[in-house]
mmJSON file of the N, C-alpha and C atoms, coordinates in Angstrom:
{"data_MODEL":{"atom_site":{
"group_PDB":["ATOM","ATOM","ATOM","ATOM","ATOM","ATOM","ATOM","ATOM","ATOM","ATOM","ATOM","ATOM","ATOM","ATOM","ATOM","ATOM","ATOM","ATOM","ATOM","ATOM","ATOM","ATOM","ATOM","ATOM","ATOM","ATOM","ATOM","ATOM","ATOM","ATOM","ATOM","ATOM","ATOM","ATOM","ATOM","ATOM","ATOM","ATOM","ATOM","ATOM","ATOM","ATOM","ATOM","ATOM","ATOM","ATOM","ATOM","ATOM","ATOM","ATOM","ATOM","ATOM","ATOM","ATOM","ATOM","ATOM","ATOM","ATOM","ATOM","ATOM","ATOM","ATOM","ATOM","ATOM","ATOM","ATOM","ATOM","ATOM","ATOM","ATOM","ATOM","ATOM","ATOM","ATOM","ATOM","ATOM","ATOM","ATOM","ATOM","ATOM","ATOM","ATOM","ATOM","ATOM","ATOM","ATOM","ATOM","ATOM","ATOM","ATOM","ATOM","ATOM","ATOM","ATOM","ATOM","ATOM","ATOM","ATOM","ATOM","ATOM","ATOM","ATOM","ATOM","ATOM","ATOM","ATOM","ATOM","ATOM","ATOM","ATOM","ATOM","ATOM","ATOM","ATOM","ATOM","ATOM","ATOM","ATOM","ATOM","ATOM","ATOM","ATOM","ATOM","ATOM","ATOM","ATOM","ATOM","ATOM","ATOM","ATOM","ATOM","ATOM","ATOM","ATOM","ATOM","ATOM","ATOM","ATOM","ATOM","ATOM","ATOM","ATOM","ATOM","ATOM","ATOM","ATOM","ATOM","ATOM","ATOM","ATOM","ATOM","ATOM","ATOM","ATOM","ATOM","ATOM","ATOM","ATOM","ATOM","ATOM","ATOM","ATOM","ATOM","ATOM","ATOM","ATOM","ATOM","ATOM","ATOM","ATOM","ATOM","ATOM","ATOM","ATOM","ATOM","ATOM","ATOM","ATOM","ATOM","ATOM","ATOM","ATOM","ATOM","ATOM","ATOM","ATOM","ATOM","ATOM","ATOM","ATOM","ATOM","ATOM","ATOM","ATOM","ATOM","ATOM","ATOM","ATOM","ATOM","ATOM","ATOM","ATOM","ATOM","ATOM","ATOM","ATOM","ATOM","ATOM","ATOM","ATOM","ATOM","ATOM","ATOM","ATOM","ATOM","ATOM","ATOM","ATOM","ATOM","ATOM","ATOM","ATOM","ATOM","ATOM","ATOM","ATOM","ATOM","ATOM","ATOM","ATOM","ATOM","ATOM","ATOM","ATOM","ATOM","ATOM","ATOM","ATOM","ATOM","ATOM","ATOM","ATOM","ATOM","ATOM","ATOM","ATOM"],
"id":[1,2,3,4,5,6,7,8,9,10,11,12,13,14,15,16,17,18,19,20,21,22,23,24,25,26,27,28,29,30,31,32,33,34,35,36,37,38,39,40,41,42,43,44,45,46,47,48,49,50,51,52,53,54,55,56,57,58,59,60,61,62,63,64,65,66,67,68,69,70,71,72,73,74,75,76,77,78,79,80,81,82,83,84,85,86,87,88,89,90,91,92,93,94,95,96,97,98,99,100,101,102,103,104,105,106,107,108,109,110,111,112,113,114,115,116,117,118,119,120,121,122,123,124,125,126,127,128,129,130,131,132,133,134,135,136,137,138,139,140,141,142,143,144,145,146,147,148,149,150,151,152,153,154,155,156,157,158,159,160,161,162,163,164,165,166,167,168,169,170,171,172,173,174,175,176,177,178,179,180,181,182,183,184,185,186,187,188,189,190,191,192,193,194,195,196,197,198,199,200,201,202,203,204,205,206,207,208,209,210,211,212,213,214,215,216,217,218,219,220,221,222,223,224,225,226,227,228,229,230,231,232,233,234,235,236,237,238,239,240,241,242,243,244,245,246],
"type_symbol":["N","C","C","N","C","C","N","C","C","N","C","C","N","C","C","N","C","C","N","C","C","N","C","C","N","C","C","N","C","C","N","C","C","N","C","C","N","C","C","N","C","C","N","C","C","N","C","C","N","C","C","N","C","C","N","C","C","N","C","C","N","C","C","N","C","C","N","C","C","N","C","C","N","C","C","N","C","C","N","C","C","N","C","C","N","C","C","N","C","C","N","C","C","N","C","C","N","C","C","N","C","C","N","C","C","N","C","C","N","C","C","N","C","C","N","C","C","N","C","C","N","C","C","N","C","C","N","C","C","N","C","C","N","C","C","N","C","C","N","C","C","N","C","C","N","C","C","N","C","C","N","C","C","N","C","C","N","C","C","N","C","C","N","C","C","N","C","C","N","C","C","N","C","C","N","C","C","N","C","C","N","C","C","N","C","C","N","C","C","N","C","C","N","C","C","N","C","C","N","C","C","N","C","C","N","C","C","N","C","C","N","C","C","N","C","C","N","C","C","N","C","C","N","C","C","N","C","C","N","C","C","N","C","C","N","C","C","N","C","C","N","C","C","N","C","C"],
"label_atom_id":["N","CA","C","N","CA","C","N","CA","C","N","CA","C","N","CA","C","N","CA","C","N","CA","C","N","CA","C","N","CA","C","N","CA","C","N","CA","C","N","CA","C","N","CA","C","N","CA","C","N","CA","C","N","CA","C","N","CA","C","N","CA","C","N","CA","C","N","CA","C","N","CA","C","N","CA","C","N","CA","C","N","CA","C","N","CA","C","N","CA","C","N","CA","C","N","CA","C","N","CA","C","N","CA","C","N","CA","C","N","CA","C","N","CA","C","N","CA","C","N","CA","C","N","CA","C","N","CA","C","N","CA","C","N","CA","C","N","CA","C","N","CA","C","N","CA","C","N","CA","C","N","CA","C","N","CA","C","N","CA","C","N","CA","C","N","CA","C","N","CA","C","N","CA","C","N","CA","C","N","CA","C","N","CA","C","N","CA","C","N","CA","C","N","CA","C","N","CA","C","N","CA","C","N","CA","C","N","CA","C","N","CA","C","N","CA","C","N","CA","C","N","CA","C","N","CA","C","N","CA","C","N","CA","C","N","CA","C","N","CA","C","N","CA","C","N","CA","C","N","CA","C","N","CA","C","N","CA","C","N","CA","C","N","CA","C","N","CA","C","N","CA","C","N","CA","C","N","CA","C","N","CA","C","N","CA","C"],
"label_alt_id":[null,null,null,null,null,null,null,null,null,null,null,null,null,null,null,null,null,null,null,null,null,null,null,null,null,null,null,null,null,null,null,null,null,null,null,null,null,null,null,null,null,null,null,null,null,null,null,null,null,null,null,null,null,null,null,null,null,null,null,null,null,null,null,null,null,null,null,null,null,null,null,null,null,null,null,null,null,null,null,null,null,null,null,null,null,null,null,null,null,null,null,null,null,null,null,null,null,null,null,null,null,null,null,null,null,null,null,null,null,null,null,null,null,null,null,null,null,null,null,null,null,null,null,null,null,null,null,null,null,null,null,null,null,null,null,null,null,null,null,null,null,null,null,null,null,null,null,null,null,null,null,null,null,null,null,null,null,null,null,null,null,null,null,null,null,null,null,null,null,null,null,null,null,null,null,null,null,null,null,null,null,null,null,null,null,null,null,null,null,null,null,null,null,null,null,null,null,null,null,null,null,null,null,null,null,null,null,null,null,null,null,null,null,null,null,null,null,null,null,null,null,null,null,null,null,null,null,null,null,null,null,null,null,null,null,null,null,null,null,null,null,null,null,null,null,null],
"label_comp_id":["UNK","UNK","UNK","UNK","UNK","UNK","UNK","UNK","UNK","UNK","UNK","UNK","UNK","UNK","UNK","UNK","UNK","UNK","UNK","UNK","UNK","UNK","UNK","UNK","UNK","UNK","UNK","UNK","UNK","UNK","UNK","UNK","UNK","UNK","UNK","UNK","UNK","UNK","UNK","UNK","UNK","UNK","UNK","UNK","UNK","UNK","UNK","UNK","UNK","UNK","UNK","UNK","UNK","UNK","UNK","UNK","UNK","UNK","UNK","UNK","UNK","UNK","UNK","UNK","UNK","UNK","UNK","UNK","UNK","UNK","UNK","UNK","UNK","UNK","UNK","UNK","UNK","UNK","UNK","UNK","UNK","UNK","UNK","UNK","UNK","UNK","UNK","UNK","UNK","UNK","UNK","UNK","UNK","UNK","UNK","UNK","UNK","UNK","UNK","UNK","UNK","UNK","UNK","UNK","UNK","UNK","UNK","UNK","UNK","UNK","UNK","UNK","UNK","UNK","UNK","UNK","UNK","UNK","UNK","UNK","UNK","UNK","UNK","UNK","UNK","UNK","UNK","UNK","UNK","UNK","UNK","UNK","UNK","UNK","UNK","UNK","UNK","UNK","UNK","UNK","UNK","UNK","UNK","UNK","UNK","UNK","UNK","UNK","UNK","UNK","UNK","UNK","UNK","UNK","UNK","UNK","UNK","UNK","UNK","UNK","UNK","UNK","UNK","UNK","UNK","UNK","UNK","UNK","UNK","UNK","UNK","UNK","UNK","UNK","UNK","UNK","UNK","UNK","UNK","UNK","UNK","UNK","UNK","UNK","UNK","UNK","UNK","UNK","UNK","UNK","UNK","UNK","UNK","UNK","UNK","UNK","UNK","UNK","UNK","UNK","UNK","UNK","UNK","UNK","UNK","UNK","UNK","UNK","UNK","UNK","UNK","UNK","UNK","UNK","UNK","UNK","UNK","UNK","UNK","UNK","UNK","UNK","UNK","UNK","UNK","UNK","UNK","UNK","UNK","UNK","UNK","UNK","UNK","UNK","UNK","UNK","UNK","UNK","UNK","UNK","UNK","UNK","UNK","UNK","UNK","UNK"],
"label_asym_id":["A","A","A","A","A","A","A","A","A","A","A","A","A","A","A","A","A","A","A","A","A","A","A","A","A","A","A","A","A","A","A","A","A","A","A","A","A","A","A","A","A","A","A","A","A","A","A","A","A","A","A","A","A","A","A","A","A","A","A","A","A","A","A","A","A","A","A","A","A","A","A","A","A","A","A","A","A","A","A","A","A","A","A","A","A","A","A","A","A","A","A","A","A","A","A","A","A","A","A","A","A","A","A","A","A","A","A","A","A","A","A","A","A","A","A","A","A","A","A","A","A","A","A","A","A","A","A","A","A","A","A","A","A","A","A","A","A","A","A","A","A","A","A","A","A","A","A","A","A","A","A","A","A","A","A","A","A","A","A","A","A","A","A","A","A","A","A","A","A","A","A","A","A","A","A","A","A","A","A","A","A","A","A","A","A","A","A","A","A","A","A","A","A","A","A","A","A","A","A","A","A","A","A","A","A","A","A","A","A","A","A","A","A","A","A","A","A","A","A","A","A","A","A","A","A","A","A","A","A","A","A","A","A","A","A","A","A","A","A","A","A","A","A","A","A","A"],
"label_entity_id":["1","1","1","1","1","1","1","1","1","1","1","1","1","1","1","1","1","1","1","1","1","1","1","1","1","1","1","1","1","1","1","1","1","1","1","1","1","1","1","1","1","1","1","1","1","1","1","1","1","1","1","1","1","1","1","1","1","1","1","1","1","1","1","1","1","1","1","1","1","1","1","1","1","1","1","1","1","1","1","1","1","1","1","1","1","1","1","1","1","1","1","1","1","1","1","1","1","1","1","1","1","1","1","1","1","1","1","1","1","1","1","1","1","1","1","1","1","1","1","1","1","1","1","1","1","1","1","1","1","1","1","1","1","1","1","1","1","1","1","1","1","1","1","1","1","1","1","1","1","1","1","1","1","1","1","1","1","1","1","1","1","1","1","1","1","1","1","1","1","1","1","1","1","1","1","1","1","1","1","1","1","1","1","1","1","1","1","1","1","1","1","1","1","1","1","1","1","1","1","1","1","1","1","1","1","1","1","1","1","1","1","1","1","1","1","1","1","1","1","1","1","1","1","1","1","1","1","1","1","1","1","1","1","1","1","1","1","1","1","1","1","1","1","1","1","1"],
"label_seq_id":[1,1,1,2,2,2,3,3,3,4,4,4,5,5,5,6,6,6,7,7,7,8,8,8,9,9,9,10,10,10,11,11,11,12,12,12,13,13,13,14,14,14,15,15,15,16,16,16,17,17,17,18,18,18,19,19,19,20,20,20,21,21,21,22,22,22,23,23,23,24,24,24,25,25,25,26,26,26,27,27,27,28,28,28,29,29,29,30,30,30,31,31,31,32,32,32,33,33,33,34,34,34,35,35,35,36,36,36,37,37,37,38,38,38,39,39,39,40,40,40,41,41,41,42,42,42,43,43,43,44,44,44,45,45,45,46,46,46,47,47,47,48,48,48,49,49,49,50,50,50,51,51,51,52,52,52,53,53,53,54,54,54,55,55,55,56,56,56,57,57,57,58,58,58,59,59,59,60,60,60,61,61,61,62,62,62,63,63,63,64,64,64,65,65,65,66,66,66,67,67,67,68,68,68,69,69,69,70,70,70,71,71,71,72,72,72,73,73,73,74,74,74,75,75,75,76,76,76,77,77,77,78,78,78,79,79,79,80,80,80,81,81,81,82,82,82],
"pdbx_PDB_ins_code":[null,null,null,null,null,null,null,null,null,null,null,null,null,null,null,null,null,null,null,null,null,null,null,null,null,null,null,null,null,null,null,null,null,null,null,null,null,null,null,null,null,null,null,null,null,null,null,null,null,null,null,null,null,null,null,null,null,null,null,null,null,null,null,null,null,null,null,null,null,null,null,null,null,null,null,null,null,null,null,null,null,null,null,null,null,null,null,null,null,null,null,null,null,null,null,null,null,null,null,null,null,null,null,null,null,null,null,null,null,null,null,null,null,null,null,null,null,null,null,null,null,null,null,null,null,null,null,null,null,null,null,null,null,null,null,null,null,null,null,null,null,null,null,null,null,null,null,null,null,null,null,null,null,null,null,null,null,null,null,null,null,null,null,null,null,null,null,null,null,null,null,null,null,null,null,null,null,null,null,null,null,null,null,null,null,null,null,null,null,null,null,null,null,null,null,null,null,null,null,null,null,null,null,null,null,null,null,null,null,null,null,null,null,null,null,null,null,null,null,null,null,null,null,null,null,null,null,null,null,null,null,null,null,null,null,null,null,null,null,null,null,null,null,null,null,null],
"Cartn_x":[43.802,42.465,42.983,42.306,42.129,41.349,41.836,41.192,40.664,39.983,39.272,39.517,39.652,39.843,37.952,37.889,36.2,36.237,35.184,34.315,33.174,33.002,31.639,31.12,29.835,29.497,29.711,30.118,30.302,29.173,28.505,27.129,27.316,26.433,26.71,26.847,26.6,26.954,27.919,28.876,30.134,30.01,29.522,29.143,29.785,30.221,30.57,29.976,29.411,28.78,29.268,29.806,30.295,29.589,29.906,29.001,29.527,31.135,31.549,32.739,32.825,34.343,35.4,36.523,37.547,38.493,39.143,39.678,39.99,40.592,40.829,42.423,42.61,43.901,44.3,44.956,45.304,45.968,45.933,47.05,47.523,47.57,48.289,48.15,47.308,46.917,46.284,46.7,45.651,44.731,44.57,43.4,42.304,42.284,41.387,40.823,39.406,38.791,38.856,39.406,39.272,40.7,41.561,42.756,42.981,44.174,44.276,45.255,45.553,46.449,45.228,43.791,43.343,42.77,42.899,42.813,41.428,41.023,40.228,38.878,39.47,38.207,38.993,38.735,39.155,38.145,38.707,37.602,37.177,35.711,35.304,35.331,35.493,36.09,35.671,36.666,36.443,37.301,37.736,38.611,38.018,38.771,38.488,37.55,36.718,35.46,34.852,35.766,35.537,36.437,36.381,37.324,37.968,38.909,39.467,38.802,39.259,38.893,38.98,38.511,39.054,40.703,41.467,42.755,42.464,41.914,41.336,39.727,39.544,38.341,37.889,37.6,37.651,36.491,35.983,35.123,34.66,33.49,32.947,31.803,30.995,29.949,29.909,29.694,29.746,28.391,27.462,26.012,26.063,25.373,25.244,24.083,23.135,22.069,22.584,21.837,22.287,22.264,22.876,22.653,21.089,20.542,19.353,19.517,20.325,20.543,20.627,21.075,21.063,20.072,19.556,18.257,17.181,16.58,15.989,16.257,17.224,17.482,17.778,18.546,19.24,18.201,17.719,16.722,15.315,14.594,13.421,12.686,13.542,13.02,12.529,13.388,12.7,11.946,11.171,10.804,10.777,11.017,10.876,9.361,9.37,8.038,7.6,6.302,5.41,5.493],
"Cartn_y":[127.296,127.204,128.175,128.638,129.736,128.727,129.163,128.346,129.442,129.081,130.0,129.187,130.065,129.594,130.054,128.948,129.166,128.787,129.46,129.082,128.115,127.067,126.736,125.802,124.796,124.049,122.656,121.534,120.243,119.546,118.825,118.072,116.171,116.109,114.793,113.825,114.186,113.287,113.064,114.513,114.534,115.394,115.853,117.084,118.722,119.293,120.883,121.813,122.821,123.793,125.381,125.87,126.861,127.966,128.577,129.829,131.103,131.353,132.371,132.251,133.142,133.318,134.032,133.73,134.6,135.205,134.565,135.16,134.17,134.654,134.1,133.42,132.609,132.157,132.475,133.22,133.515,132.181,131.787,130.969,131.599,132.798,133.706,133.256,132.568,131.869,133.086,132.978,133.914,133.211,131.704,131.149,131.03,131.687,131.527,132.81,132.557,134.189,134.972,133.444,134.581,134.923,135.085,135.488,136.75,137.189,138.969,139.088,137.968,137.895,137.637,137.167,136.963,138.369,138.551,139.685,140.387,141.316,142.079,141.758,142.019,141.974,140.654,139.561,138.141,137.753,138.279,137.591,136.207,135.833,134.45,133.631,134.401,133.775,132.164,131.32,129.961,129.698,130.6,130.045,129.429,129.107,128.119,129.284,128.816,129.561,128.745,127.77,127.135,127.064,127.475,127.481,125.926,125.791,124.553,124.105,123.013,122.795,123.857,123.958,124.649,124.802,125.461,125.556,125.336,126.024,125.672,125.8,124.846,124.549,124.951,125.732,126.249,125.786,124.864,124.462,125.401,126.102,127.093,126.519,125.522,125.143,123.5,122.9,121.241,120.647,119.631,119.518,117.836,117.487,115.826,115.841,117.333,116.766,116.462,116.006,115.408,116.918,117.229,118.639,117.898,119.226,119.368,117.755,117.606,116.922,115.491,114.958,113.595,113.529,114.587,114.471,113.235,113.365,113.166,111.48,111.341,109.942,108.815,109.615,108.758,109.03,110.003,110.23,110.211,110.755,111.094,109.7,108.414,107.487,107.089,107.98,107.463,106.602,106.466,105.127,104.949,103.393,103.251,103.563,104.118,103.937,102.524,102.577,101.084,100.965],
"Cartn_z":[124.617,125.429,126.883,127.109,128.457,129.573,130.97,131.967,132.83,133.711,135.057,136.027,137.09,138.677,139.344,139.895,140.244,141.652,142.188,143.286,143.197,144.085,143.447,144.731,144.24,145.774,145.163,145.789,145.823,146.236,145.518,145.587,146.004,146.65,147.323,146.054,145.101,143.625,143.236,143.552,143.126,142.17,141.625,140.493,141.388,140.723,141.324,140.341,141.182,140.117,140.61,139.814,139.618,140.162,141.214,141.841,141.269,140.981,141.141,140.268,139.294,138.379,138.874,139.232,140.128,139.101,138.327,137.115,136.198,135.176,133.838,133.401,133.331,132.914,131.448,130.995,129.812,128.892,127.679,126.952,126.213,126.195,124.911,123.493,123.192,121.935,120.99,119.928,118.841,118.064,118.229,117.83,118.656,120.184,121.284,121.264,121.211,121.153,122.647,123.878,125.099,125.377,124.431,124.699,124.479,125.157,124.839,123.386,122.863,121.631,120.549,120.853,119.809,118.694,117.694,117.053,117.052,117.422,117.395,116.33,115.405,113.773,113.006,113.774,113.13,112.189,110.739,109.486,109.893,109.781,109.312,110.491,111.766,113.102,113.23,113.016,113.996,114.762,115.422,116.746,117.996,118.886,119.934,120.807,121.214,121.519,123.165,123.484,125.06,125.752,127.037,128.231,128.496,129.02,129.043,130.317,131.041,132.286,133.663,134.418,135.718,136.241,135.992,136.624,138.295,138.667,140.149,140.485,141.495,141.887,143.329,143.839,145.367,146.125,146.486,147.093,148.253,148.083,149.116,150.018,149.738,150.112,149.783,150.736,150.49,151.284,149.978,150.558,150.161,150.603,150.857,149.885,149.47,148.114,147.071,146.456,144.796,144.089,142.809,141.886,141.005,140.741,139.958,138.811,137.978,137.222,137.452,138.711,139.298,140.287,140.655,141.294,140.936,139.936,139.04,139.036,138.719,138.092,139.579,140.699,141.701,143.058,143.079,144.36,144.284,142.991,142.868,142.676,142.294,141.599,140.511,139.117,137.744,137.967,136.874,136.321,135.154,134.616,133.049,132.461,131.263,130.825,130.461,129.94,130.086,128.346],
"occupancy":[1.0,1.0,1.0,1.0,1.0,1.0,1.0,1.0,1.0,1.0,1.0,1.0,1.0,1.0,1.0,1.0,1.0,1.0,1.0,1.0,1.0,1.0,1.0,1.0,1.0,1.0,1.0,1.0,1.0,1.0,1.0,1.0,1.0,1.0,1.0,1.0,1.0,1.0,1.0,1.0,1.0,1.0,1.0,1.0,1.0,1.0,1.0,1.0,1.0,1.0,1.0,1.0,1.0,1.0,1.0,1.0,1.0,1.0,1.0,1.0,1.0,1.0,1.0,1.0,1.0,1.0,1.0,1.0,1.0,1.0,1.0,1.0,1.0,1.0,1.0,1.0,1.0,1.0,1.0,1.0,1.0,1.0,1.0,1.0,1.0,1.0,1.0,1.0,1.0,1.0,1.0,1.0,1.0,1.0,1.0,1.0,1.0,1.0,1.0,1.0,1.0,1.0,1.0,1.0,1.0,1.0,1.0,1.0,1.0,1.0,1.0,1.0,1.0,1.0,1.0,1.0,1.0,1.0,1.0,1.0,1.0,1.0,1.0,1.0,1.0,1.0,1.0,1.0,1.0,1.0,1.0,1.0,1.0,1.0,1.0,1.0,1.0,1.0,1.0,1.0,1.0,1.0,1.0,1.0,1.0,1.0,1.0,1.0,1.0,1.0,1.0,1.0,1.0,1.0,1.0,1.0,1.0,1.0,1.0,1.0,1.0,1.0,1.0,1.0,1.0,1.0,1.0,1.0,1.0,1.0,1.0,1.0,1.0,1.0,1.0,1.0,1.0,1.0,1.0,1.0,1.0,1.0,1.0,1.0,1.0,1.0,1.0,1.0,1.0,1.0,1.0,1.0,1.0,1.0,1.0,1.0,1.0,1.0,1.0,1.0,1.0,1.0,1.0,1.0,1.0,1.0,1.0,1.0,1.0,1.0,1.0,1.0,1.0,1.0,1.0,1.0,1.0,1.0,1.0,1.0,1.0,1.0,1.0,1.0,1.0,1.0,1.0,1.0,1.0,1.0,1.0,1.0,1.0,1.0,1.0,1.0,1.0,1.0,1.0,1.0,1.0,1.0,1.0,1.0,1.0,1.0],
"B_iso_or_equiv":[0.0,0.0,0.0,0.0,0.0,0.0,0.0,0.0,0.0,0.0,0.0,0.0,0.0,0.0,0.0,0.0,0.0,0.0,0.0,0.0,0.0,0.0,0.0,0.0,0.0,0.0,0.0,0.0,0.0,0.0,0.0,0.0,0.0,0.0,0.0,0.0,0.0,0.0,0.0,0.0,0.0,0.0,0.0,0.0,0.0,0.0,0.0,0.0,0.0,0.0,0.0,0.0,0.0,0.0,0.0,0.0,0.0,0.0,0.0,0.0,0.0,0.0,0.0,0.0,0.0,0.0,0.0,0.0,0.0,0.0,0.0,0.0,0.0,0.0,0.0,0.0,0.0,0.0,0.0,0.0,0.0,0.0,0.0,0.0,0.0,0.0,0.0,0.0,0.0,0.0,0.0,0.0,0.0,0.0,0.0,0.0,0.0,0.0,0.0,0.0,0.0,0.0,0.0,0.0,0.0,0.0,0.0,0.0,0.0,0.0,0.0,0.0,0.0,0.0,0.0,0.0,0.0,0.0,0.0,0.0,0.0,0.0,0.0,0.0,0.0,0.0,0.0,0.0,0.0,0.0,0.0,0.0,0.0,0.0,0.0,0.0,0.0,0.0,0.0,0.0,0.0,0.0,0.0,0.0,0.0,0.0,0.0,0.0,0.0,0.0,0.0,0.0,0.0,0.0,0.0,0.0,0.0,0.0,0.0,0.0,0.0,0.0,0.0,0.0,0.0,0.0,0.0,0.0,0.0,0.0,0.0,0.0,0.0,0.0,0.0,0.0,0.0,0.0,0.0,0.0,0.0,0.0,0.0,0.0,0.0,0.0,0.0,0.0,0.0,0.0,0.0,0.0,0.0,0.0,0.0,0.0,0.0,0.0,0.0,0.0,0.0,0.0,0.0,0.0,0.0,0.0,0.0,0.0,0.0,0.0,0.0,0.0,0.0,0.0,0.0,0.0,0.0,0.0,0.0,0.0,0.0,0.0,0.0,0.0,0.0,0.0,0.0,0.0,0.0,0.0,0.0,0.0,0.0,0.0,0.0,0.0,0.0,0.0,0.0,0.0,0.0,0.0,0.0,0.0,0.0,0.0],
"pdbx_formal_charge":[null,null,null,null,null,null,null,null,null,null,null,null,null,null,null,null,null,null,null,null,null,null,null,null,null,null,null,null,null,null,null,null,null,null,null,null,null,null,null,null,null,null,null,null,null,null,null,null,null,null,null,null,null,null,null,null,null,null,null,null,null,null,null,null,null,null,null,null,null,null,null,null,null,null,null,null,null,null,null,null,null,null,null,null,null,null,null,null,null,null,null,null,null,null,null,null,null,null,null,null,null,null,null,null,null,null,null,null,null,null,null,null,null,null,null,null,null,null,null,null,null,null,null,null,null,null,null,null,null,null,null,null,null,null,null,null,null,null,null,null,null,null,null,null,null,null,null,null,null,null,null,null,null,null,null,null,null,null,null,null,null,null,null,null,null,null,null,null,null,null,null,null,null,null,null,null,null,null,null,null,null,null,null,null,null,null,null,null,null,null,null,null,null,null,null,null,null,null,null,null,null,null,null,null,null,null,null,null,null,null,null,null,null,null,null,null,null,null,null,null,null,null,null,null,null,null,null,null,null,null,null,null,null,null,null,null,null,null,null,null,null,null,null,null,null,null],
"auth_seq_id":[1,1,1,2,2,2,3,3,3,4,4,4,5,5,5,6,6,6,7,7,7,8,8,8,9,9,9,10,10,10,11,11,11,12,12,12,13,13,13,14,14,14,15,15,15,16,16,16,17,17,17,18,18,18,19,19,19,20,20,20,21,21,21,22,22,22,23,23,23,24,24,24,25,25,25,26,26,26,27,27,27,28,28,28,29,29,29,30,30,30,31,31,31,32,32,32,33,33,33,34,34,34,35,35,35,36,36,36,37,37,37,38,38,38,39,39,39,40,40,40,41,41,41,42,42,42,43,43,43,44,44,44,45,45,45,46,46,46,47,47,47,48,48,48,49,49,49,50,50,50,51,51,51,52,52,52,53,53,53,54,54,54,55,55,55,56,56,56,57,57,57,58,58,58,59,59,59,60,60,60,61,61,61,62,62,62,63,63,63,64,64,64,65,65,65,66,66,66,67,67,67,68,68,68,69,69,69,70,70,70,71,71,71,72,72,72,73,73,73,74,74,74,75,75,75,76,76,76,77,77,77,78,78,78,79,79,79,80,80,80,81,81,81,82,82,82],
"auth_comp_id":["UNK","UNK","UNK","UNK","UNK","UNK","UNK","UNK","UNK","UNK","UNK","UNK","UNK","UNK","UNK","UNK","UNK","UNK","UNK","UNK","UNK","UNK","UNK","UNK","UNK","UNK","UNK","UNK","UNK","UNK","UNK","UNK","UNK","UNK","UNK","UNK","UNK","UNK","UNK","UNK","UNK","UNK","UNK","UNK","UNK","UNK","UNK","UNK","UNK","UNK","UNK","UNK","UNK","UNK","UNK","UNK","UNK","UNK","UNK","UNK","UNK","UNK","UNK","UNK","UNK","UNK","UNK","UNK","UNK","UNK","UNK","UNK","UNK","UNK","UNK","UNK","UNK","UNK","UNK","UNK","UNK","UNK","UNK","UNK","UNK","UNK","UNK","UNK","UNK","UNK","UNK","UNK","UNK","UNK","UNK","UNK","UNK","UNK","UNK","UNK","UNK","UNK","UNK","UNK","UNK","UNK","UNK","UNK","UNK","UNK","UNK","UNK","UNK","UNK","UNK","UNK","UNK","UNK","UNK","UNK","UNK","UNK","UNK","UNK","UNK","UNK","UNK","UNK","UNK","UNK","UNK","UNK","UNK","UNK","UNK","UNK","UNK","UNK","UNK","UNK","UNK","UNK","UNK","UNK","UNK","UNK","UNK","UNK","UNK","UNK","UNK","UNK","UNK","UNK","UNK","UNK","UNK","UNK","UNK","UNK","UNK","UNK","UNK","UNK","UNK","UNK","UNK","UNK","UNK","UNK","UNK","UNK","UNK","UNK","UNK","UNK","UNK","UNK","UNK","UNK","UNK","UNK","UNK","UNK","UNK","UNK","UNK","UNK","UNK","UNK","UNK","UNK","UNK","UNK","UNK","UNK","UNK","UNK","UNK","UNK","UNK","UNK","UNK","UNK","UNK","UNK","UNK","UNK","UNK","UNK","UNK","UNK","UNK","UNK","UNK","UNK","UNK","UNK","UNK","UNK","UNK","UNK","UNK","UNK","UNK","UNK","UNK","UNK","UNK","UNK","UNK","UNK","UNK","UNK","UNK","UNK","UNK","UNK","UNK","UNK","UNK","UNK","UNK","UNK","UNK","UNK"],
"auth_asym_id":["A","A","A","A","A","A","A","A","A","A","A","A","A","A","A","A","A","A","A","A","A","A","A","A","A","A","A","A","A","A","A","A","A","A","A","A","A","A","A","A","A","A","A","A","A","A","A","A","A","A","A","A","A","A","A","A","A","A","A","A","A","A","A","A","A","A","A","A","A","A","A","A","A","A","A","A","A","A","A","A","A","A","A","A","A","A","A","A","A","A","A","A","A","A","A","A","A","A","A","A","A","A","A","A","A","A","A","A","A","A","A","A","A","A","A","A","A","A","A","A","A","A","A","A","A","A","A","A","A","A","A","A","A","A","A","A","A","A","A","A","A","A","A","A","A","A","A","A","A","A","A","A","A","A","A","A","A","A","A","A","A","A","A","A","A","A","A","A","A","A","A","A","A","A","A","A","A","A","A","A","A","A","A","A","A","A","A","A","A","A","A","A","A","A","A","A","A","A","A","A","A","A","A","A","A","A","A","A","A","A","A","A","A","A","A","A","A","A","A","A","A","A","A","A","A","A","A","A","A","A","A","A","A","A","A","A","A","A","A","A","A","A","A","A","A","A"],
"auth_atom_id":["N","CA","C","N","CA","C","N","CA","C","N","CA","C","N","CA","C","N","CA","C","N","CA","C","N","CA","C","N","CA","C","N","CA","C","N","CA","C","N","CA","C","N","CA","C","N","CA","C","N","CA","C","N","CA","C","N","CA","C","N","CA","C","N","CA","C","N","CA","C","N","CA","C","N","CA","C","N","CA","C","N","CA","C","N","CA","C","N","CA","C","N","CA","C","N","CA","C","N","CA","C","N","CA","C","N","CA","C","N","CA","C","N","CA","C","N","CA","C","N","CA","C","N","CA","C","N","CA","C","N","CA","C","N","CA","C","N","CA","C","N","CA","C","N","CA","C","N","CA","C","N","CA","C","N","CA","C","N","CA","C","N","CA","C","N","CA","C","N","CA","C","N","CA","C","N","CA","C","N","CA","C","N","CA","C","N","CA","C","N","CA","C","N","CA","C","N","CA","C","N","CA","C","N","CA","C","N","CA","C","N","CA","C","N","CA","C","N","CA","C","N","CA","C","N","CA","C","N","CA","C","N","CA","C","N","CA","C","N","CA","C","N","CA","C","N","CA","C","N","CA","C","N","CA","C","N","CA","C","N","CA","C","N","CA","C","N","CA","C","N","CA","C","N","CA","C","N","CA","C","N","CA","C","N","CA","C"],
"pdbx_PDB_model_num":[1,1,1,1,1,1,1,1,1,1,1,1,1,1,1,1,1,1,1,1,1,1,1,1,1,1,1,1,1,1,1,1,1,1,1,1,1,1,1,1,1,1,1,1,1,1,1,1,1,1,1,1,1,1,1,1,1,1,1,1,1,1,1,1,1,1,1,1,1,1,1,1,1,1,1,1,1,1,1,1,1,1,1,1,1,1,1,1,1,1,1,1,1,1,1,1,1,1,1,1,1,1,1,1,1,1,1,1,1,1,1,1,1,1,1,1,1,1,1,1,1,1,1,1,1,1,1,1,1,1,1,1,1,1,1,1,1,1,1,1,1,1,1,1,1,1,1,1,1,1,1,1,1,1,1,1,1,1,1,1,1,1,1,1,1,1,1,1,1,1,1,1,1,1,1,1,1,1,1,1,1,1,1,1,1,1,1,1,1,1,1,1,1,1,1,1,1,1,1,1,1,1,1,1,1,1,1,1,1,1,1,1,1,1,1,1,1,1,1,1,1,1,1,1,1,1,1,1,1,1,1,1,1,1,1,1,1,1,1,1,1,1,1,1,1,1]
}}}
């Protein structure tokens, strides 16, 4: 599984959002669709399609605000349905 080195924003809730992908680190596995070793015409391809966890996350901006996903639940006072 290939990995990425990224830059991004760290939010007050603890989440990290990628703003820029710097480079890909190749796993050199023929069963990983992102690798240079993966065959170009892989028949009926069921190979790994997802990247692994980021190899390096460089924080370029830090904010006390919550990310969009957490803001509703923790900042805007989500209400239970009646």
